[in-house]
Backbone as ProteinMPNN parsed JSONL, in Angstrom:
{"seq_chain_A": "XXXXXXXXXXXXXXXXXXXXXXXXXXXXXXXXXXXXXXXXXXXXXXXXXXXXXXXXXXXXXXXXXXXXXXXXXXX", "coords_chain_A": {"N_chain_A": [[37.491, -6.712, 1.921], [35.605, -4.73, 4.121], [33.273, -6.213, 6.287], [31.263, -4.727, 7.613], [30.605, -2.63, 5.956], [29.205, -3.865, 3.907], [26.894, -4.733, 5.254], [25.782, -2.245, 5.952], [25.197, -1.168, 3.416], [23.325, -3.032, 2.502], [21.274, -2.627, 4.366], [20.521, -0.009, 3.703], [19.565, -0.41, 1.12], [17.382, -2.029, 1.685], [15.731, -0.169, 2.973], [15.207, 1.665, 0.914], [13.933, -0.065, -0.834], [11.609, -0.7, 0.628], [10.402, 1.793, 0.696], [9.831, 2.176, -2.027], [8.072, 0.042, -2.334], [5.905, 0.889, -0.867], [4.68, 2.727, -2.445], [2.962, 1.523, -4.312], [0.596, 0.422, -2.859], [-0.318, 2.918, -1.953], [-1.036, 4.285, -4.31], [-2.98, 2.497, -5.172], [-4.966, 2.709, -3.147], [-5.746, 5.343, -3.517], [-6.873, 5.214, -6.095], [-8.995, 3.398, -5.661], [-10.579, 4.805, -3.757], [-11.188, 7.126, -5.219], [-12.63, 6.121, -7.431], [-14.797, 5.071, -6.069], [-16.048, 7.348, -5.027], [-16.765, 8.525, -7.44], [-18.589, 6.579, -8.374], [-20.547, 6.777, -6.381], [-21.47, 9.313, -6.905], [-22.754, 8.903, -9.288], [-24.715, 6.984, -8.68], [-26.348, 7.516, -6.068], [-27.99, 6.038, -4.342], [-26.762, 3.644, -3.886], [-24.726, 4.095, -2.126], [-24.069, 3.105, 0.489], [-23.488, 0.345, 0.086], [-21.404, 0.611, -1.707], [-19.472, 1.861, -0.143], [-18.8, -0.137, 1.696], [-17.639, -2.021, 0.004], [-15.526, -0.456, -0.906], [-14.019, -0.119, 1.444], [-13.179, -2.739, 1.846], [-11.562, -3.098, -0.419], [-9.584, -1.175, 0.122], [-8.518, -2.293, 2.429], [-7.33, -4.645, 1.437], [-5.422, -3.533, -0.267], [-3.832, -2.142, 1.567], [-2.882, -4.266, 2.979], [-0.817, -5.185, 1.42], [1.079, -3.207, 1.933], [1.562, -3.683, 4.646], [2.707, -6.212, 4.501], [5.023, -5.485, 3.19], [6.239, -3.987, 5.233], [6.707, -5.992, 7.109], [8.509, -7.621, 5.695], [10.563, -5.804, 5.442], [11.523, -5.608, 8.068], [12.289, -8.227, 8.47], [14.247, -8.635, 6.598]], "CA_chain_A": [[36.473, -5.695, 2.103], [35.069, -4.705, 5.476], [31.886, -6.715, 6.303], [30.289, -3.741, 8.098], [30.162, -1.829, 4.81], [28.203, -4.656, 3.191], [25.672, -4.695, 6.05], [25.215, -0.909, 5.824], [24.627, -1.009, 2.076], [22.126, -3.86, 2.45], [20.243, -1.941, 5.133], [20.042, 1.126, 2.925], [18.766, -0.92, 0.013], [16.103, -2.457, 2.251], [14.931, 1.024, 3.224], [14.759, 2.164, -0.39], [12.98, -1.044, -1.352], [10.327, -0.537, 1.313], [9.822, 3.051, 0.22], [9.25, 1.92, -3.345], [6.948, -0.885, -2.181], [4.772, 1.612, -0.283], [4.047, 3.54, -3.481], [1.889, 0.743, -4.935], [-0.645, 0.51, -2.088], [-0.792, 4.303, -1.913], [-1.729, 4.543, -5.57], [-4.177, 1.656, -5.185], [-5.982, 3.286, -2.252], [-6.242, 6.546, -4.181], [-7.746, 4.818, -7.199], [-10.213, 2.801, -5.1], [-11.398, 5.856, -3.16], [-11.666, 8.002, -6.284], [-13.67, 5.438, -8.201], [-15.979, 4.93, -5.213], [-16.715, 8.652, -5.025], [-17.372, 8.658, -8.762], [-19.75, 5.696, -8.433], [-21.587, 7.326, -5.508], [-22.045, 10.474, -7.581], [-23.64, 8.404, -10.342], [-25.839, 6.256, -8.089], [-26.29, 7.778, -4.615], [-28.727, 5.042, -3.557], [-25.872, 2.518, -3.588], [-23.575, 4.609, -1.376], [-23.703, 2.212, 1.598], [-22.845, -0.87, -0.435], [-20.135, 0.992, -2.319], [-18.499, 2.142, 0.916], [-18.326, -1.417, 2.234], [-16.725, -2.575, -0.997], [-14.33, 0.388, -0.914], [-13.187, -0.43, 2.608], [-12.536, -4.04, 1.59], [-10.48, -2.852, -1.371], [-8.51, -0.467, 0.821], [-7.88, -3.242, 3.352], [-6.445, -5.532, 0.679], [-4.293, -2.739, -0.742], [-2.961, -1.868, 2.709], [-2.238, -5.523, 3.352], [0.459, -5.212, 0.705], [2.013, -2.348, 2.656], [1.953, -4.366, 5.885], [3.648, -7.269, 4.117], [6.287, -4.79, 2.945], [6.833, -3.645, 6.528], [7.22, -7.235, 7.708], [9.711, -8.025, 4.965], [11.61, -4.832, 5.759], [12.132, -5.954, 9.346], [12.892, -9.558, 8.388], [15.385, -8.629, 5.643]], "C_chain_A": [[35.871, -5.846, 3.498], [33.601, -5.167, 5.489], [30.861, -5.693, 6.78], [29.778, -2.858, 6.963], [29.071, -2.572, 4.05], [26.871, -4.624, 3.94], [25.006, -3.327, 5.915], [24.557, -0.71, 4.467], [23.348, -1.825, 1.964], [20.991, -3.194, 3.204], [19.671, -0.762, 4.369], [19.183, 0.667, 1.761], [17.42, -1.446, 0.497], [15.183, -1.26, 2.483], [14.377, 1.589, 1.924], [13.72, 1.223, -0.98], [11.628, -0.923, -0.682], [9.645, 0.741, 0.869], [9.168, 2.887, -1.142], [8.041, 0.998, -3.252], [5.724, -0.191, -1.601], [4.047, 2.465, -1.315], [2.846, 2.811, -4.081], [0.588, 0.777, -4.154], [-1.192, 1.934, -1.999], [-1.559, 4.679, -3.167], [-3.026, 3.742, -5.623], [-5.295, 2.217, -4.328], [-6.57, 4.544, -2.889], [-7.2, 6.223, -5.316], [-9.065, 4.263, -6.676], [-11.129, 3.88, -4.532], [-11.979, 6.775, -4.232], [-12.788, 7.376, -7.094], [-14.938, 5.24, -7.375], [-16.749, 6.238, -5.157], [-17.417, 8.879, -6.358], [-18.639, 7.803, -8.877], [-20.879, 6.215, -7.546], [-22.23, 8.557, -6.126], [-23.02, 10.026, -8.669], [-24.878, 7.721, -9.781], [-25.801, 6.416, -6.566], [-27.012, 6.728, -3.774], [-27.874, 3.826, -3.21], [-24.679, 2.91, -2.718], [-23.133, 3.665, -0.256], [-22.97, 0.974, 1.127], [-21.487, -0.549, -1.053], [-19.068, 1.263, -1.257], [-17.947, 0.858, 1.516], [-17.316, -2.039, 1.28], [-15.423, -1.776, -1.042], [-13.417, 0.044, 0.254], [-12.513, -1.794, 2.469], [-11.366, -3.879, 0.626], [-9.299, -2.153, -0.731], [-7.769, -1.415, 1.763], [-6.923, -4.165, 2.606], [-5.238, -4.779, 0.138], [-3.312, -2.451, 0.391], [-2.273, -3.13, 3.218], [-0.891, -5.655, 2.656], [1.504, -4.356, 1.411], [2.479, -3.018, 3.946], [2.911, -5.517, 5.605], [5.018, -6.655, 3.835], [6.995, -4.407, 4.231], [7.436, -4.896, 7.166], [8.492, -7.682, 7.01], [10.881, -7.073, 5.215], [12.306, -5.216, 7.059], [12.77, -7.344, 9.327], [14.17, -9.557, 7.567], [16.628, -8.041, 6.157]], "O_chain_A": [[35.66, -6.959, 3.982], [32.771, -4.588, 4.789], [29.695, -5.776, 6.393], [28.64, -2.389, 7.007], [28.108, -1.954, 3.595], [25.821, -4.499, 3.311], [23.785, -3.253, 5.776], [23.469, -0.141, 4.385], [22.373, -1.351, 1.381], [19.854, -3.195, 2.731], [18.46, -0.54, 4.387], [18.173, 1.298, 1.451], [16.419, -1.32, -0.208], [13.984, -1.339, 2.215], [13.203, 1.95, 1.852], [12.733, 1.672, -1.562], [10.598, -1.031, -1.348], [8.428, 0.763, 0.687], [8.075, 3.401, -1.379], [7.085, 1.155, -4.011], [4.603, -0.646, -1.826], [2.914, 2.883, -1.081], [1.814, 3.433, -4.331], [-0.445, 1.129, -4.722], [-2.408, 2.127, -1.972], [-2.609, 5.318, -3.094], [-4.054, 4.251, -6.069], [-6.455, 2.203, -4.739], [-7.776, 4.774, -2.801], [-8.225, 6.887, -5.476], [-10.132, 4.612, -7.182], [-12.331, 3.87, -4.796], [-13.146, 7.158, -4.151], [-13.782, 8.033, -7.404], [-16.039, 5.241, -7.926], [-17.978, 6.236, -5.232], [-18.545, 9.372, -6.392], [-19.647, 8.258, -9.417], [-22.049, 6.107, -7.915], [-23.41, 8.82, -5.896], [-24.008, 10.711, -8.935], [-25.969, 7.857, -10.335], [-25.283, 5.55, -5.861], [-26.675, 6.546, -2.604], [-28.237, 3.055, -2.322], [-23.728, 2.141, -2.587], [-21.935, 3.451, -0.074], [-21.948, 0.594, 1.699], [-20.541, -1.33, -0.942], [-17.898, 0.932, -1.45], [-16.755, 0.773, 1.812], [-16.266, -2.523, 1.702], [-14.344, -2.349, -1.198], [-12.203, -0.072, 0.092], [-11.387, -1.976, 2.933], [-10.3, -4.46, 0.835], [-8.147, -2.491, -1.002], [-6.545, -1.351, 1.883], [-5.824, -4.438, 3.088], [-4.139, -5.332, 0.088], [-2.098, -2.51, 0.194], [-1.201, -3.06, 3.82], [0.064, -6.175, 3.233], [2.675, -4.729, 1.481], [3.655, -2.932, 4.301], [3.827, -5.767, 6.388], [6.048, -7.227, 4.193], [8.221, -4.493, 4.314], [8.546, -4.857, 7.698], [9.453, -8.08, 7.668], [12.041, -7.484, 5.2], [13.532, -5.16, 7.15], [13.698, -7.606, 10.092], [15.069, -10.366, 7.798], [17.629, -7.99, 5.441]]}, "name": "protein", "num_of_chains": 1, "seq": "XXXXXXXXXXXXXXXXXXXXXXXXXXXXXXXXXXXXXXXXXXXXXXXXXXXXXXXXXXXXXXXXXXXXXXXXXXX"}
């Protein structure tokens, strides 16, 4: 079997794997932002504190995506 075919298939699987790995952080960011808006609607006086917590949650969720990018280029 030609080794170049194996490399091409592996590269394609890495691309698909990264695409699937990006879905998780995207869903997580959507949930975090949605729940923060819901909480601010219930208690507007806590909006500032909720936004700080939301941005921390988004940062941790996006960290997963950045790890996926790094593994995509290393793999």
